[in-house]
C-alpha positions, -999 to +999 in steps of 0.1 A: +140+363+047+124+342+020+122+356-015+088+362-028+079+339-057+049+359-070+035+393-064+000+379-066-014+378-030-034+346-038-003+327-049+003+309-016-034+300-012-035+286-047-003+266-040-018+252-008-050+243-026-030+226-054-010+206-028-043+195-011-059+185-044-028+166-054-028+147-021-065+140-026-058+126-061-030+104-047-052+091-020-080+083-045-055+066-067-043+045-037-078+036-029-084+025-065-053+003-065-063-012-032-097-020-045-083-037-076-058-057-055-086-068-033-107-079-063-077-099-077-072-115-043-109-125-042-106-141-077-075-160-067-091-171-034-121-185-053-097-203-077-079-219-047-112-229-030-125-245-062-096-270-063 
């Protein structure tokens, strides 16, 4: 049987919420990176088209 980490009955719920929040932050960060990559791509595409 698994050993209890905390005697607080809310511990597992808090841990699950933290994991969900972390995944949400990672997803938002990924979206921000994709947006900036797309912006860079558009700038480069405009440069190419101007030649």
